[in-house]
mmCIF file of the N, C-alpha and C atoms, coordinates in Angstrom:
data_MODEL
# 
_entry.id   MODEL 
# 
loop_
_atom_site.group_PDB 
_atom_site.id 
_atom_site.type_symbol 
_atom_site.label_atom_id 
_atom_site.label_alt_id 
_atom_site.label_comp_id 
_atom_site.label_asym_id 
_atom_site.label_entity_id 
_atom_site.label_seq_id 
_atom_site.pdbx_PDB_ins_code 
_atom_site.Cartn_x 
_atom_site.Cartn_y 
_atom_site.Cartn_z 
_atom_site.occupancy 
_atom_site.B_iso_or_equiv 
_atom_site.pdbx_formal_charge 
_atom_site.auth_seq_id 
_atom_site.auth_comp_id 
_atom_site.auth_asym_id 
_atom_site.auth_atom_id 
_atom_site.pdbx_PDB_model_num 
ATOM 1   N N  . MET A 1 1  ? -12.199 -46.895 18.507  1.00 0.00 ? 1  MET A N  1 
ATOM 2   C CA . MET A 1 1  ? -12.326 -45.646 17.782  1.00 0.00 ? 1  MET A CA 1 
ATOM 3   C C  . MET A 1 1  ? -10.955 -45.224 17.272  1.00 0.00 ? 1  MET A C  1 
ATOM 4   N N  . GLN A 1 2  ? -10.916 -44.801 16.026  1.00 0.00 ? 2  GLN A N  1 
ATOM 5   C CA . GLN A 1 2  ? -9.658  -44.392 15.413  1.00 0.00 ? 2  GLN A CA 1 
ATOM 6   C C  . GLN A 1 2  ? -9.356  -42.936 15.717  1.00 0.00 ? 2  GLN A C  1 
ATOM 7   N N  . ALA A 1 3  ? -8.069  -42.643 15.817  1.00 0.00 ? 3  ALA A N  1 
ATOM 8   C CA . ALA A 1 3  ? -7.646  -41.250 15.999  1.00 0.00 ? 3  ALA A CA 1 
ATOM 9   C C  . ALA A 1 3  ? -7.800  -40.523 14.665  1.00 0.00 ? 3  ALA A C  1 
ATOM 10  N N  . PRO A 1 4  ? -8.154  -39.245 14.708  1.00 0.00 ? 4  PRO A N  1 
ATOM 11  C CA . PRO A 1 4  ? -8.296  -38.501 13.456  1.00 0.00 ? 4  PRO A CA 1 
ATOM 12  C C  . PRO A 1 4  ? -6.959  -38.431 12.722  1.00 0.00 ? 4  PRO A C  1 
ATOM 13  N N  . ALA A 1 5  ? -7.041  -38.367 11.419  1.00 0.00 ? 5  ALA A N  1 
ATOM 14  C CA . ALA A 1 5  ? -5.837  -38.282 10.592  1.00 0.00 ? 5  ALA A CA 1 
ATOM 15  C C  . ALA A 1 5  ? -5.099  -36.983 10.905  1.00 0.00 ? 5  ALA A C  1 
ATOM 16  N N  . PRO A 1 6  ? -3.752  -37.022 10.908  1.00 0.00 ? 6  PRO A N  1 
ATOM 17  C CA . PRO A 1 6  ? -2.978  -35.815 11.226  1.00 0.00 ? 6  PRO A CA 1 
ATOM 18  C C  . PRO A 1 6  ? -3.296  -34.636 10.310  1.00 0.00 ? 6  PRO A C  1 
ATOM 19  N N  . LYS A 1 7  ? -3.524  -34.914 9.024   1.00 0.00 ? 7  LYS A N  1 
ATOM 20  C CA . LYS A 1 7  ? -3.833  -33.822 8.098   1.00 0.00 ? 7  LYS A CA 1 
ATOM 21  C C  . LYS A 1 7  ? -5.154  -33.158 8.465   1.00 0.00 ? 7  LYS A C  1 
ATOM 22  N N  . ARG A 1 8  ? -6.107  -33.975 8.872   1.00 0.00 ? 8  ARG A N  1 
ATOM 23  C CA . ARG A 1 8  ? -7.426  -33.443 9.246   1.00 0.00 ? 8  ARG A CA 1 
ATOM 24  C C  . ARG A 1 8  ? -7.304  -32.563 10.490  1.00 0.00 ? 8  ARG A C  1 
ATOM 25  N N  . CYS A 1 9  ? -6.532  -33.000 11.479  1.00 0.00 ? 9  CYS A N  1 
ATOM 26  C CA . CYS A 1 9  ? -6.325  -32.214 12.698  1.00 0.00 ? 9  CYS A CA 1 
ATOM 27  C C  . CYS A 1 9  ? -5.635  -30.895 12.366  1.00 0.00 ? 9  CYS A C  1 
ATOM 28  N N  . LYS A 1 10 ? -4.627  -30.984 11.520  1.00 0.00 ? 10 LYS A N  1 
ATOM 29  C CA . LYS A 1 10 ? -3.893  -29.777 11.137  1.00 0.00 ? 10 LYS A CA 1 
ATOM 30  C C  . LYS A 1 10 ? -4.816  -28.803 10.413  1.00 0.00 ? 10 LYS A C  1 
ATOM 31  N N  . SER A 1 11 ? -5.657  -29.324 9.541   1.00 0.00 ? 11 SER A N  1 
ATOM 32  C CA . SER A 1 11 ? -6.606  -28.497 8.810   1.00 0.00 ? 11 SER A CA 1 
ATOM 33  C C  . SER A 1 11 ? -7.581  -27.812 9.768   1.00 0.00 ? 11 SER A C  1 
ATOM 34  N N  . ASP A 1 12 ? -8.068  -28.552 10.754  1.00 0.00 ? 12 ASP A N  1 
ATOM 35  C CA . ASP A 1 12 ? -8.984  -27.980 11.743  1.00 0.00 ? 12 ASP A CA 1 
ATOM 36  C C  . ASP A 1 12 ? -8.306  -26.872 12.548  1.00 0.00 ? 12 ASP A C  1 
ATOM 37  N N  . VAL A 1 13 ? -7.057  -27.095 12.921  1.00 0.00 ? 13 VAL A N  1 
ATOM 38  C CA . VAL A 1 13 ? -6.314  -26.089 13.687  1.00 0.00 ? 13 VAL A CA 1 
ATOM 39  C C  . VAL A 1 13 ? -6.112  -24.832 12.846  1.00 0.00 ? 13 VAL A C  1 
ATOM 40  N N  . VAL A 1 14 ? -5.725  -25.012 11.590  1.00 0.00 ? 14 VAL A N  1 
ATOM 41  C CA . VAL A 1 14 ? -5.502  -23.865 10.704  1.00 0.00 ? 14 VAL A CA 1 
ATOM 42  C C  . VAL A 1 14 ? -6.791  -23.069 10.540  1.00 0.00 ? 14 VAL A C  1 
ATOM 43  N N  . GLU A 1 15 ? -7.904  -23.746 10.313  1.00 0.00 ? 15 GLU A N  1 
ATOM 44  C CA . GLU A 1 15 ? -9.185  -23.061 10.160  1.00 0.00 ? 15 GLU A CA 1 
ATOM 45  C C  . GLU A 1 15 ? -9.561  -22.298 11.428  1.00 0.00 ? 15 GLU A C  1 
ATOM 46  N N  . THR A 1 16 ? -9.329  -22.891 12.571  1.00 0.00 ? 16 THR A N  1 
ATOM 47  C CA . THR A 1 16 ? -9.641  -22.240 13.841  1.00 0.00 ? 16 THR A CA 1 
ATOM 48  C C  . THR A 1 16 ? -8.792  -20.991 14.040  1.00 0.00 ? 16 THR A C  1 
ATOM 49  N N  . VAL A 1 17 ? -7.493  -21.107 13.779  1.00 0.00 ? 17 VAL A N  1 
ATOM 50  C CA . VAL A 1 17 ? -6.593  -19.960 13.941  1.00 0.00 ? 17 VAL A CA 1 
ATOM 51  C C  . VAL A 1 17 ? -6.965  -18.852 12.962  1.00 0.00 ? 17 VAL A C  1 
ATOM 52  N N  . GLN A 1 18 ? -7.257  -19.203 11.723  1.00 0.00 ? 18 GLN A N  1 
ATOM 53  C CA . GLN A 1 18 ? -7.650  -18.192 10.745  1.00 0.00 ? 18 GLN A CA 1 
ATOM 54  C C  . GLN A 1 18 ? -8.939  -17.494 11.163  1.00 0.00 ? 18 GLN A C  1 
ATOM 55  N N  . GLY A 1 19 ? -9.872  -18.244 11.704  1.00 0.00 ? 19 GLY A N  1 
ATOM 56  C CA . GLY A 1 19 ? -11.111 -17.648 12.186  1.00 0.00 ? 19 GLY A CA 1 
ATOM 57  C C  . GLY A 1 19 ? -10.877 -16.684 13.332  1.00 0.00 ? 19 GLY A C  1 
ATOM 58  N N  . LEU A 1 20 ? -10.003 -17.068 14.254  1.00 0.00 ? 20 LEU A N  1 
ATOM 59  C CA . LEU A 1 20 ? -9.672  -16.180 15.376  1.00 0.00 ? 20 LEU A CA 1 
ATOM 60  C C  . LEU A 1 20 ? -8.975  -14.912 14.891  1.00 0.00 ? 20 LEU A C  1 
ATOM 61  N N  . LEU A 1 21 ? -8.027  -15.068 13.976  1.00 0.00 ? 21 LEU A N  1 
ATOM 62  C CA . LEU A 1 21 ? -7.319  -13.899 13.451  1.00 0.00 ? 21 LEU A CA 1 
ATOM 63  C C  . LEU A 1 21 ? -8.267  -12.956 12.723  1.00 0.00 ? 21 LEU A C  1 
ATOM 64  N N  . ALA A 1 22 ? -9.191  -13.512 11.954  1.00 0.00 ? 22 ALA A N  1 
ATOM 65  C CA . ALA A 1 22 ? -10.138 -12.684 11.215  1.00 0.00 ? 22 ALA A CA 1 
ATOM 66  C C  . ALA A 1 22 ? -11.009 -11.865 12.156  1.00 0.00 ? 22 ALA A C  1 
ATOM 67  N N  . SER A 1 23 ? -11.313 -12.410 13.326  1.00 0.00 ? 23 SER A N  1 
ATOM 68  C CA . SER A 1 23 ? -12.148 -11.674 14.267  1.00 0.00 ? 23 SER A CA 1 
ATOM 69  C C  . SER A 1 23 ? -11.362 -10.619 15.038  1.00 0.00 ? 23 SER A C  1 
ATOM 70  N N  . VAL A 1 24 ? -10.054 -10.780 15.138  1.00 0.00 ? 24 VAL A N  1 
ATOM 71  C CA . VAL A 1 24 ? -9.224  -9.849  15.903  1.00 0.00 ? 24 VAL A CA 1 
ATOM 72  C C  . VAL A 1 24 ? -8.594  -8.783  15.011  1.00 0.00 ? 24 VAL A C  1 
ATOM 73  N N  . ILE A 1 25 ? -8.104  -9.189  13.854  1.00 0.00 ? 25 ILE A N  1 
ATOM 74  C CA . ILE A 1 25 ? -7.398  -8.278  12.955  1.00 0.00 ? 25 ILE A CA 1 
ATOM 75  C C  . ILE A 1 25 ? -8.326  -7.938  11.795  1.00 0.00 ? 25 ILE A C  1 
ATOM 76  N N  . PRO A 1 26 ? -8.578  -6.657  11.566  1.00 0.00 ? 26 PRO A N  1 
ATOM 77  C CA . PRO A 1 26 ? -9.454  -6.284  10.455  1.00 0.00 ? 26 PRO A CA 1 
ATOM 78  C C  . PRO A 1 26 ? -8.817  -6.659  9.117   1.00 0.00 ? 26 PRO A C  1 
ATOM 79  N N  . SER A 1 27 ? -9.649  -7.101  8.177   1.00 0.00 ? 27 SER A N  1 
ATOM 80  C CA . SER A 1 27 ? -9.132  -7.511  6.873   1.00 0.00 ? 27 SER A CA 1 
ATOM 81  C C  . SER A 1 27 ? -8.839  -6.308  5.985   1.00 0.00 ? 27 SER A C  1 
ATOM 82  N N  . GLU A 1 28 ? -9.483  -5.188  6.249   1.00 0.00 ? 28 GLU A N  1 
ATOM 83  C CA . GLU A 1 28 ? -9.241  -3.987  5.456   1.00 0.00 ? 28 GLU A CA 1 
ATOM 84  C C  . GLU A 1 28 ? -8.143  -3.163  6.111   1.00 0.00 ? 28 GLU A C  1 
ATOM 85  N N  . PRO A 1 29 ? -7.298  -2.547  5.286   1.00 0.00 ? 29 PRO A N  1 
ATOM 86  C CA . PRO A 1 29 ? -6.250  -1.702  5.865   1.00 0.00 ? 29 PRO A CA 1 
ATOM 87  C C  . PRO A 1 29 ? -6.868  -0.484  6.557   1.00 0.00 ? 29 PRO A C  1 
ATOM 88  N N  . SER A 1 30 ? -6.250  -0.054  7.616   1.00 0.00 ? 30 SER A N  1 
ATOM 89  C CA . SER A 1 30 ? -6.765  1.105   8.339   1.00 0.00 ? 30 SER A CA 1 
ATOM 90  C C  . SER A 1 30 ? -6.425  2.377   7.580   1.00 0.00 ? 30 SER A C  1 
ATOM 91  N N  . ILE A 1 31 ? -7.068  3.463   7.947   1.00 0.00 ? 31 ILE A N  1 
ATOM 92  C CA . ILE A 1 31 ? -6.805  4.752   7.306   1.00 0.00 ? 31 ILE A CA 1 
ATOM 93  C C  . ILE A 1 31 ? -5.355  5.163   7.533   1.00 0.00 ? 31 ILE A C  1 
ATOM 94  N N  . VAL A 1 32 ? -4.803  4.806   8.683   1.00 0.00 ? 32 VAL A N  1 
ATOM 95  C CA . VAL A 1 32 ? -3.402  5.134   8.965   1.00 0.00 ? 32 VAL A CA 1 
ATOM 96  C C  . VAL A 1 32 ? -2.490  4.394   7.991   1.00 0.00 ? 32 VAL A C  1 
ATOM 97  N N  . ASP A 1 33 ? -2.801  3.119   7.718   1.00 0.00 ? 33 ASP A N  1 
ATOM 98  C CA . ASP A 1 33 ? -2.023  2.361   6.736   1.00 0.00 ? 33 ASP A CA 1 
ATOM 99  C C  . ASP A 1 33 ? -2.092  3.017   5.360   1.00 0.00 ? 33 ASP A C  1 
ATOM 100 N N  . GLU A 1 34 ? -3.285  3.444   4.984   1.00 0.00 ? 34 GLU A N  1 
ATOM 101 C CA . GLU A 1 34 ? -3.462  4.087   3.679   1.00 0.00 ? 34 GLU A CA 1 
ATOM 102 C C  . GLU A 1 34 ? -2.694  5.409   3.611   1.00 0.00 ? 34 GLU A C  1 
ATOM 103 N N  . LEU A 1 35 ? -2.712  6.174   4.703   1.00 0.00 ? 35 LEU A N  1 
ATOM 104 C CA . LEU A 1 35 ? -1.956  7.430   4.737   1.00 0.00 ? 35 LEU A CA 1 
ATOM 105 C C  . LEU A 1 35 ? -0.460  7.170   4.592   1.00 0.00 ? 35 LEU A C  1 
ATOM 106 N N  . MET A 1 36 ? 0.033   6.152   5.278   1.00 0.00 ? 36 MET A N  1 
ATOM 107 C CA . MET A 1 36 ? 1.460   5.824   5.193   1.00 0.00 ? 36 MET A CA 1 
ATOM 108 C C  . MET A 1 36 ? 1.840   5.386   3.780   1.00 0.00 ? 36 MET A C  1 
ATOM 109 N N  . LYS A 1 37 ? 0.991   4.601   3.143   1.00 0.00 ? 37 LYS A N  1 
ATOM 110 C CA . LYS A 1 37 ? 1.260   4.169   1.771   1.00 0.00 ? 37 LYS A CA 1 
ATOM 111 C C  . LYS A 1 37 ? 1.327   5.371   0.827   1.00 0.00 ? 37 LYS A C  1 
ATOM 112 N N  . MET A 1 38 ? 0.433   6.324   1.034   1.00 0.00 ? 38 MET A N  1 
ATOM 113 C CA . MET A 1 38 ? 0.421   7.506   0.163   1.00 0.00 ? 38 MET A CA 1 
ATOM 114 C C  . MET A 1 38 ? 1.677   8.339   0.382   1.00 0.00 ? 38 MET A C  1 
ATOM 115 N N  . HIS A 1 39 ? 2.114   8.481   1.628   1.00 0.00 ? 39 HIS A N  1 
ATOM 116 C CA . HIS A 1 39 ? 3.361   9.204   1.906   1.00 0.00 ? 39 HIS A CA 1 
ATOM 117 C C  . HIS A 1 39 ? 4.539   8.523   1.211   1.00 0.00 ? 39 HIS A C  1 
ATOM 118 N N  . LYS A 1 40 ? 4.596   7.201   1.283   1.00 0.00 ? 40 LYS A N  1 
ATOM 119 C CA . LYS A 1 40 ? 5.686   6.459   0.641   1.00 0.00 ? 40 LYS A CA 1 
ATOM 120 C C  . LYS A 1 40 ? 5.641   6.621   -0.872  1.00 0.00 ? 40 LYS A C  1 
ATOM 121 N N  . LEU A 1 41 ? 4.445   6.589   -1.443  1.00 0.00 ? 41 LEU A N  1 
ATOM 122 C CA . LEU A 1 41 ? 4.298   6.763   -2.884  1.00 0.00 ? 41 LEU A CA 1 
ATOM 123 C C  . LEU A 1 41 ? 4.806   8.134   -3.315  1.00 0.00 ? 41 LEU A C  1 
ATOM 124 N N  . ILE A 1 42 ? 4.451   9.158   -2.560  1.00 0.00 ? 42 ILE A N  1 
ATOM 125 C CA . ILE A 1 42 ? 4.900   10.512  -2.886  1.00 0.00 ? 42 ILE A CA 1 
ATOM 126 C C  . ILE A 1 42 ? 6.416   10.604  -2.797  1.00 0.00 ? 42 ILE A C  1 
ATOM 127 N N  . GLU A 1 43 ? 7.001   9.990   -1.783  1.00 0.00 ? 43 GLU A N  1 
ATOM 128 C CA . GLU A 1 43 ? 8.463   9.984   -1.661  1.00 0.00 ? 43 GLU A CA 1 
ATOM 129 C C  . GLU A 1 43 ? 9.115   9.317   -2.865  1.00 0.00 ? 43 GLU A C  1 
ATOM 130 N N  . LEU A 1 44 ? 8.558   8.193   -3.307  1.00 0.00 ? 44 LEU A N  1 
ATOM 131 C CA . LEU A 1 44 ? 9.101   7.488   -4.469  1.00 0.00 ? 44 LEU A CA 1 
ATOM 132 C C  . LEU A 1 44 ? 9.014   8.339   -5.733  1.00 0.00 ? 44 LEU A C  1 
ATOM 133 N N  . VAL A 1 45 ? 7.872   8.982   -5.933  1.00 0.00 ? 45 VAL A N  1 
ATOM 134 C CA . VAL A 1 45 ? 7.698   9.821   -7.117  1.00 0.00 ? 45 VAL A CA 1 
ATOM 135 C C  . VAL A 1 45 ? 8.651   11.010  -7.061  1.00 0.00 ? 45 VAL A C  1 
ATOM 136 N N  . ASP A 1 46 ? 8.805   11.618  -5.889  1.00 0.00 ? 46 ASP A N  1 
ATOM 137 C CA . ASP A 1 46 ? 9.736   12.744  -5.759  1.00 0.00 ? 46 ASP A CA 1 
ATOM 138 C C  . ASP A 1 46 ? 11.167  12.325  -6.085  1.00 0.00 ? 46 ASP A C  1 
ATOM 139 N N  . ARG A 1 47 ? 11.564  11.140  -5.616  1.00 0.00 ? 47 ARG A N  1 
ATOM 140 C CA . ARG A 1 47 ? 12.915  10.643  -5.936  1.00 0.00 ? 47 ARG A CA 1 
ATOM 141 C C  . ARG A 1 47 ? 13.065  10.403  -7.430  1.00 0.00 ? 47 ARG A C  1 
ATOM 142 N N  . ARG A 1 48 ? 12.023  9.871   -8.044  1.00 0.00 ? 48 ARG A N  1 
ATOM 143 C CA . ARG A 1 48 ? 12.062  9.615   -9.492  1.00 0.00 ? 48 ARG A CA 1 
ATOM 144 C C  . ARG A 1 48 ? 12.145  10.930  -10.261 1.00 0.00 ? 48 ARG A C  1 
ATOM 145 N N  . ILE A 1 49 ? 11.423  11.940  -9.806  1.00 0.00 ? 49 ILE A N  1 
ATOM 146 C CA . ILE A 1 49 ? 11.490  13.261  -10.440 1.00 0.00 ? 49 ILE A CA 1 
ATOM 147 C C  . ILE A 1 49 ? 12.919  13.783  -10.380 1.00 0.00 ? 49 ILE A C  1 
ATOM 148 N N  . ASP A 1 50 ? 13.542  13.676  -9.216  1.00 0.00 ? 50 ASP A N  1 
ATOM 149 C CA . ASP A 1 50 ? 14.934  14.125  -9.069  1.00 0.00 ? 50 ASP A CA 1 
ATOM 150 C C  . ASP A 1 50 ? 15.863  13.366  -10.011 1.00 0.00 ? 50 ASP A C  1 
ATOM 151 N N  . ASP A 1 51 ? 15.666  12.054  -10.135 1.00 0.00 ? 51 ASP A N  1 
ATOM 152 C CA . ASP A 1 51 ? 16.496  11.240  -11.027 1.00 0.00 ? 51 ASP A CA 1 
ATOM 153 C C  . ASP A 1 51 ? 16.331  11.666  -12.484 1.00 0.00 ? 51 ASP A C  1 
ATOM 154 N N  . VAL A 1 52 ? 15.087  11.883  -12.893 1.00 0.00 ? 52 VAL A N  1 
ATOM 155 C CA . VAL A 1 52 ? 14.808  12.271  -14.275 1.00 0.00 ? 52 VAL A CA 1 
ATOM 156 C C  . VAL A 1 52 ? 15.409  13.642  -14.571 1.00 0.00 ? 52 VAL A C  1 
ATOM 157 N N  . LYS A 1 53 ? 15.233  14.584  -13.648 1.00 0.00 ? 53 LYS A N  1 
ATOM 158 C CA . LYS A 1 53 ? 15.791  15.927  -13.845 1.00 0.00 ? 53 LYS A CA 1 
ATOM 159 C C  . LYS A 1 53 ? 17.313  15.899  -13.869 1.00 0.00 ? 53 LYS A C  1 
ATOM 160 N N  . ALA A 1 54 ? 17.922  15.024  -13.063 1.00 0.00 ? 54 ALA A N  1 
ATOM 161 C CA . ALA A 1 54 ? 19.382  14.906  -13.042 1.00 0.00 ? 54 ALA A CA 1 
ATOM 162 C C  . ALA A 1 54 ? 19.913  14.428  -14.393 1.00 0.00 ? 54 ALA A C  1 
ATOM 163 N N  . LYS A 1 55 ? 19.098  13.695  -15.129 1.00 0.00 ? 55 LYS A N  1 
ATOM 164 C CA . LYS A 1 55 ? 19.491  13.227  -16.461 1.00 0.00 ? 55 LYS A CA 1 
ATOM 165 C C  . LYS A 1 55 ? 19.203  14.271  -17.534 1.00 0.00 ? 55 LYS A C  1 
ATOM 166 N N  . GLY A 1 56 ? 18.656  15.411  -17.111 1.00 0.00 ? 56 GLY A N  1 
ATOM 167 C CA . GLY A 1 56 ? 18.355  16.485  -18.052 1.00 0.00 ? 56 GLY A CA 1 
ATOM 168 C C  . GLY A 1 56 ? 17.067  16.278  -18.829 1.00 0.00 ? 56 GLY A C  1 
ATOM 169 N N  . LEU A 1 57 ? 16.201  15.428  -18.329 1.00 0.00 ? 57 LEU A N  1 
ATOM 170 C CA . LEU A 1 57 ? 14.938  15.143  -19.006 1.00 0.00 ? 57 LEU A CA 1 
ATOM 171 C C  . LEU A 1 57 ? 13.788  15.893  -18.343 1.00 0.00 ? 57 LEU A C  1 
ATOM 172 N N  . GLU A 1 58 ? 12.683  15.974  -19.065 1.00 0.00 ? 58 GLU A N  1 
ATOM 173 C CA . GLU A 1 58 ? 11.482  16.647  -18.577 1.00 0.00 ? 58 GLU A CA 1 
ATOM 174 C C  . GLU A 1 58 ? 10.702  15.707  -17.655 1.00 0.00 ? 58 GLU A C  1 
ATOM 175 N N  . ALA A 1 59 ? 10.241  16.214  -16.523 1.00 0.00 ? 59 ALA A N  1 
ATOM 176 C CA . ALA A 1 59 ? 9.510   15.396  -15.546 1.00 0.00 ? 59 ALA A CA 1 
ATOM 177 C C  . ALA A 1 59 ? 8.113   15.941  -15.298 1.00 0.00 ? 59 ALA A C  1 
ATOM 178 N N  . GLY A 1 60 ? 7.530   16.569  -16.320 1.00 0.00 ? 60 GLY A N  1 
ATOM 179 C CA . GLY A 1 60 ? 6.212   17.183  -16.162 1.00 0.00 ? 60 GLY A CA 1 
ATOM 180 C C  . GLY A 1 60 ? 5.121   16.197  -15.774 1.00 0.00 ? 60 GLY A C  1 
ATOM 181 N N  . ALA A 1 61 ? 5.104   15.049  -16.432 1.00 0.00 ? 61 ALA A N  1 
ATOM 182 C CA . ALA A 1 61 ? 4.071   14.049  -16.129 1.00 0.00 ? 61 ALA A CA 1 
ATOM 183 C C  . ALA A 1 61 ? 4.222   13.530  -14.706 1.00 0.00 ? 61 ALA A C  1 
ATOM 184 N N  . LEU A 1 62 ? 5.465   13.293  -14.300 1.00 0.00 ? 62 LEU A N  1 
ATOM 185 C CA . LEU A 1 62 ? 5.697   12.836  -12.924 1.00 0.00 ? 62 LEU A CA 1 
ATOM 186 C C  . LEU A 1 62 ? 5.298   13.908  -11.918 1.00 0.00 ? 62 LEU A C  1 
ATOM 187 N N  . GLN A 1 63 ? 5.574   15.162  -12.246 1.00 0.00 ? 63 GLN A N  1 
ATOM 188 C CA . GLN A 1 63 ? 5.223   16.255  -11.336 1.00 0.00 ? 63 GLN A CA 1 
ATOM 189 C C  . GLN A 1 63 ? 3.712   16.362  -11.183 1.00 0.00 ? 63 GLN A C  1 
ATOM 190 N N  . ARG A 1 64 ? 2.988   16.195  -12.300 1.00 0.00 ? 64 ARG A N  1 
ATOM 191 C CA . ARG A 1 64 ? 1.519   16.228  -12.220 1.00 0.00 ? 64 ARG A CA 1 
ATOM 192 C C  . ARG A 1 64 ? 1.002   15.082  -11.354 1.00 0.00 ? 64 ARG A C  1 
ATOM 193 N N  . SER A 1 65 ? 1.620   13.914  -11.490 1.00 0.00 ? 65 SER A N  1 
ATOM 194 C CA . SER A 1 65 ? 1.225   12.773  -10.655 1.00 0.00 ? 65 SER A CA 1 
ATOM 195 C C  . SER A 1 65 ? 1.488   13.062  -9.183  1.00 0.00 ? 65 SER A C  1 
ATOM 196 N N  . ALA A 1 66 ? 2.659   13.618  -8.888  1.00 0.00 ? 66 ALA A N  1 
ATOM 197 C CA . ALA A 1 66 ? 2.999   13.944  -7.498  1.00 0.00 ? 66 ALA A CA 1 
ATOM 198 C C  . ALA A 1 66 ? 2.008   14.953  -6.932  1.00 0.00 ? 66 ALA A C  1 
ATOM 199 N N  . ASP A 1 67 ? 1.649   15.949  -7.733  1.00 0.00 ? 67 ASP A N  1 
ATOM 200 C CA . ASP A 1 67 ? 0.677   16.950  -7.278  1.00 0.00 ? 67 ASP A CA 1 
ATOM 201 C C  . ASP A 1 67 ? -0.683  16.308  -6.999  1.00 0.00 ? 67 ASP A C  1 
ATOM 202 N N  . MET A 1 68 ? -1.088  15.388  -7.884  1.00 0.00 ? 68 MET A N  1 
ATOM 203 C CA . MET A 1 68 ? -2.360  14.695  -7.695  1.00 0.00 ? 68 MET A CA 1 
ATOM 204 C C  . MET A 1 68 ? -2.324  13.848  -6.420  1.00 0.00 ? 68 MET A C  1 
ATOM 205 N N  . TYR A 1 69 ? -1.206  13.149  -6.175  1.00 0.00 ? 69 TYR A N  1 
ATOM 206 C CA . TYR A 1 69 ? -1.074  12.333  -4.968  1.00 0.00 ? 69 TYR A CA 1 
ATOM 207 C C  . TYR A 1 69 ? -1.093  13.203  -3.715  1.00 0.00 ? 69 TYR A C  1 
ATOM 208 N N  . ARG A 1 70 ? -0.453  14.368  -3.770  1.00 0.00 ? 70 ARG A N  1 
ATOM 209 C CA . ARG A 1 70 ? -0.466  15.277  -2.613  1.00 0.00 ? 70 ARG A CA 1 
ATOM 210 C C  . ARG A 1 70 ? -1.880  15.776  -2.322  1.00 0.00 ? 70 ARG A C  1 
ATOM 211 N N  . LYS A 1 71 ? -2.621  16.076  -3.384  1.00 0.00 ? 71 LYS A N  1 
ATOM 212 C CA . LYS A 1 71 ? -4.005  16.526  -3.209  1.00 0.00 ? 71 LYS A CA 1 
ATOM 213 C C  . LYS A 1 71 ? -4.837  15.411  -2.570  1.00 0.00 ? 71 LYS A C  1 
ATOM 214 N N  . LYS A 1 72 ? -4.674  14.190  -3.068  1.00 0.00 ? 72 LYS A N  1 
ATOM 215 C CA . LYS A 1 72 ? -5.415  13.053  -2.505  1.00 0.00 ? 72 LYS A CA 1 
ATOM 216 C C  . LYS A 1 72 ? -5.013  12.819  -1.054  1.00 0.00 ? 72 LYS A C  1 
ATOM 217 N N  . LEU A 1 73 ? -3.721  12.929  -0.752  1.00 0.00 ? 73 LEU A N  1 
ATOM 218 C CA . LEU A 1 73 ? -3.245  12.763  0.619   1.00 0.00 ? 73 LEU A CA 1 
ATOM 219 C C  . LEU A 1 73 ? -3.869  13.815  1.531   1.00 0.00 ? 73 LEU A C  1 
ATOM 220 N N  . ASN A 1 74 ? -3.927  15.044  1.063   1.00 0.00 ? 74 ASN A N  1 
ATOM 221 C CA . ASN A 1 74 ? -4.529  16.121  1.848   1.00 0.00 ? 74 ASN A CA 1 
ATOM 222 C C  . ASN A 1 74 ? -5.998  15.811  2.145   1.00 0.00 ? 74 ASN A C  1 
ATOM 223 N N  . GLU A 1 75 ? -6.723  15.318  1.141   1.00 0.00 ? 75 GLU A N  1 
ATOM 224 C CA . GLU A 1 75 ? -8.129  14.954  1.343   1.00 0.00 ? 75 GLU A CA 1 
ATOM 225 C C  . GLU A 1 75 ? -8.260  13.810  2.351   1.00 0.00 ? 75 GLU A C  1 
ATOM 226 N N  . MET A 1 76 ? -7.376  12.820  2.237   1.00 0.00 ? 76 MET A N  1 
ATOM 227 C CA . MET A 1 76 ? -7.405  11.685  3.167   1.00 0.00 ? 76 MET A CA 1 
ATOM 228 C C  . MET A 1 76 ? -7.115  12.141  4.591   1.00 0.00 ? 76 MET A C  1 
ATOM 229 N N  . GLU A 1 77 ? -6.130  13.029  4.753   1.00 0.00 ? 77 GLU A N  1 
ATOM 230 C CA . GLU A 1 77 ? -5.789  13.531  6.085   1.00 0.00 ? 77 GLU A CA 1 
ATOM 231 C C  . GLU A 1 77 ? -6.933  14.342  6.671   1.00 0.00 ? 77 GLU A C  1 
ATOM 232 N N  . ASN A 1 78 ? -7.610  15.137  5.835   1.00 0.00 ? 78 ASN A N  1 
ATOM 233 C CA . ASN A 1 78 ? -8.758  15.911  6.311   1.00 0.00 ? 78 ASN A CA 1 
ATOM 234 C C  . ASN A 1 78 ? -9.882  14.992  6.781   1.00 0.00 ? 78 ASN A C  1 
ATOM 235 N N  . ARG A 1 79 ? -10.155 13.918  6.019   1.00 0.00 ? 79 ARG A N  1 
ATOM 236 C CA . ARG A 1 79 ? -11.183 12.952  6.428   1.00 0.00 ? 79 ARG A CA 1 
ATOM 237 C C  . ARG A 1 79 ? -10.798 12.265  7.729   1.00 0.00 ? 79 ARG A C  1 
ATOM 238 N N  . PHE A 1 80 ? -9.511  11.942  7.859   1.00 0.00 ? 80 PHE A N  1 
ATOM 239 C CA . PHE A 1 80 ? -9.029  11.284  9.070   1.00 0.00 ? 80 PHE A CA 1 
ATOM 240 C C  . PHE A 1 80 ? -9.207  12.199  10.278  1.00 0.00 ? 80 PHE A C  1 
ATOM 241 N N  . CYS A 1 81 ? -8.832  13.464  10.134  1.00 0.00 ? 81 CYS A N  1 
ATOM 242 C CA . CYS A 1 81 ? -8.962  14.422  11.245  1.00 0.00 ? 81 CYS A CA 1 
ATOM 243 C C  . CYS A 1 81 ? -10.432 14.665  11.589  1.00 0.00 ? 81 CYS A C  1 
ATOM 244 N N  . ALA A 1 82 ? -11.287 14.693  10.575  1.00 0.00 ? 82 ALA A N  1 
ATOM 245 C CA . ALA A 1 82 ? -12.714 14.923  10.816  1.00 0.00 ? 82 ALA A CA 1 
ATOM 246 C C  . ALA A 1 82 ? -13.357 13.738  11.535  1.00 0.00 ? 82 ALA A C  1 
ATOM 247 N N  . SER A 1 83 ? -12.809 12.546  11.327  1.00 0.00 ? 83 SER A N  1 
ATOM 248 C CA . SER A 1 83 ? -13.393 11.358  11.961  1.00 0.00 ? 83 SER A CA 1 
ATOM 249 C C  . SER A 1 83 ? -12.973 11.210  13.415  1.00 0.00 ? 83 SER A C  1 
ATOM 250 N N  . LYS A 1 84 ? -11.992 11.964  13.853  1.00 0.00 ? 84 LYS A N  1 
ATOM 251 C CA . LYS A 1 84 ? -11.493 11.859  15.234  1.00 0.00 ? 84 LYS A CA 1 
ATOM 252 C C  . LYS A 1 84 ? -12.252 12.766  16.147  1.00 0.00 ? 84 LYS A C  1 
# 
């Protein structure tokens, strides 16, 4: 009997590990991950607003975006608190 080819063994191991990881680690980001991403996005937009204003330019569109992101973040946080 021949030993299995190394590539085939490696492929089987990779598939097994991926299957185990998929069962342990959720494929969708958690609500906490989404909240953190939204906080980071708001920080980036706020920094950009400061940069634009420092150049003497109008930042109305960026401010509206930041306000919209804050509103969405507030809704996400409310849903998170309600689910606990």
